[in-house]
N, C-alpha and C positions, 0 to 999 in steps of 0.2 A: 322506431327507425332510429330513434337520434340515440338511444341506451346503444344499439348495433353501432352506429359510426363510433359513438364514445368506445366503446368496449375495443372496438380496431384501430383505432388512434393510439388509445394506451397501450398496445399488443406493441405496435410501431416502436411508440416512444420505449418501452421496456426494452426493446430488441437493441434499439441505438445507446441507449445510456448505461445497459447491464456489462460493466468493463472488469470480471474479479481479475486482483492483481495473482492470486493464491488460490489455482481453483481448487487445490487438495484441500483445502482449509474450509470450503463452505457445505454445510451437511447439504444432504440429498437428499433427508426426510424434508418433509413438507413443511414451511416455517409459517407459520397462522397468529393473525394480530387479533386483537378484540381490545374496542375503544371500551373503557372504563368510563369514563366521563368526560361530557363536553359543557364548556364554559365558556361563556364569553358573549359580546355582542355580535362579536364577526362570524359565531357558529351556533346559532342555536340551536335549537332540540334538532336530530333529522335535518342538518344540511353538511354533515360532516362524515365520509367515509375514506377506510382507508384500503389500500390495496397491494398487494406485496408481488411482486413481479414471480413469472415461473420460476425462475432458477436460483430465488433467493438470495438474489445480492441487493436487492433495494424494496423500497414502498412507496407509493405515494400517499397522498393525503389530498382528499376532493373535497374542497368546500362547493356549496353553490348559494351561500348569497354573504358577501364577503366582501364588502365596500366602504371605502372612508372619502366622504367629500367637504368640502366648506364650500361659503359664498352663495349665491343666490338659488333658494329652495331648498338647502343645505339645513336639516333641523339645530338644535343648539346642542347635542351629543351626537351626531354623526361624524364630526372630524376625528376621530377619534375609535376604532376598533380593536377588540381584542380575542383572543382564541386560546384557549388552554386543555388540551388533550391529555389523557390519562390513558397509556396504551399498555396492555399485553402482550410482550411478545413471545408468543408461546417457538421457544427452540429446543430442537432434537437434543437428545441424551447426549452430554459429551461437547458440546458448543455452548461460547456465550458469543457474545457480542459489544461493538460499538458504535457509533457512526461516526465513520470517517468524512461523509461531504453531505451538506444539505445544499437545495439548489430550488428557488424561490423566483417562478416567474408570470408577469401580471402586465396589466397597460393601465395605465397614468394620462391621466391629459389634466394639465398643470399649466392655467394660467401666467401671462409673468408679474414676478413677485411673490408669487404660492411657493412653495416649497409641499415636497412629501417624505414623508418618512416610513422606513420598511425595521421592523429590527426582531429576533426571536434569540431564542434560546432551550435547551434540551439538556434535561440533565436525568440522573435514575431517582426511584423513589426514596428519601431519605437523606439524599446527600443535599451540598448548597445550590442554588441556584444563580449559577456563573454562568459565565463563559458566554455574556450579553453578545449578540452581533447587531448592526445598526448600519445603513445606507440611507444616504439624503440625496434627493432628485429636486432639481431646482427650475422652475418654469422661467422661460416657457419651455413644457417638452407636451410632447402629443405621441405616444410611440408603444408600443411593448419595451417589456426592461424584462431584464433577470439576472440576480446575483447567485452567486455561488462561495458558498463559504469550506474551506478544505480545513482541516484538520492534518499537523503534520504524524505521521503514524506513530513518532516515541509522545504524542502526546495524545492518542486518543485514549478516552473511559470505557473502560470495558463492563457490564453487569455482573457484577461477584458470582463467583461460580457455585451453584448447588442452591443460588438463593431468590426470592422471586421478587424481583424490583422492577415495579411498573416505569417504563418513560413517559414522562411531561415533555411536550414539546407545548412553549409558550409563545404566542405571534404580536406582533402587533403592525397596524397601518396607522399613519395620524397624517394628516391634512391642514398646512395653515395657510390661510388664505395673504396676510400678509398683505403689502402693501398693490395687492391685484384688487381690478377696479371691483366695484361692490357689486356691479351688476351682471357678476360672469362666476360660472360655475367651477372648481377645479376639484377632480377626485382623481383616487388610486384603487385600484383592485390588484389580486394578485390571479389575474386571469387573462390568456390568449385572446380567451373568444369571448371574453363577457358573460360567458354563461357559465363557467367551470373553474374554480381556482385549484391549479394543481402545483404541488410540493412534491420534492423528491429530495428521499433520504437514502444513501447508499450505506449499505453496510459493512463495516471491517468484521471479520470472524476469527474467532483462534478455536484452539480444543482447551478444554479442562485439566 
């Protein structure tokens, strides 16, 4: 039942989030994505999944165990979690893609004096790991959060036509307890429901 509910929710989210600006440049043949490697304390083997929207405009990365915490009950290394994904995006012949926008959403409970940090960068295999995006949340905070990183159209980097360049997606969560009460716990996750972490990437397509 849970899987069916999650699938239905994703279908609705795809419908709401998929808004192609230039429909004529979106490939009609099905786009698929293979997860080549998964590394990091925030996405242990078997805890990361990728789903492509039915209209080829976006894809979700769904995690099931990605939470950083600090304070009472937290382990020495729990304050920072990271995930490194290497994705093979199988594009139809005659097309290439870039990432126009990425949205990260979650839940955070930060005590007064604590801070939470979310960071991400994504780049093609063989290119330098630049364009790091960061966002900081300050306690007291106890709510859902959402961050959207948009790239201006002229600045979108596209995969080279005719070459196989996997997409690297690196993300991290960090919680610093700071001056918060030592008997309290602060945490941060990319999860609205605290059961599934959802990250949405919007494609920008162009013809080769």
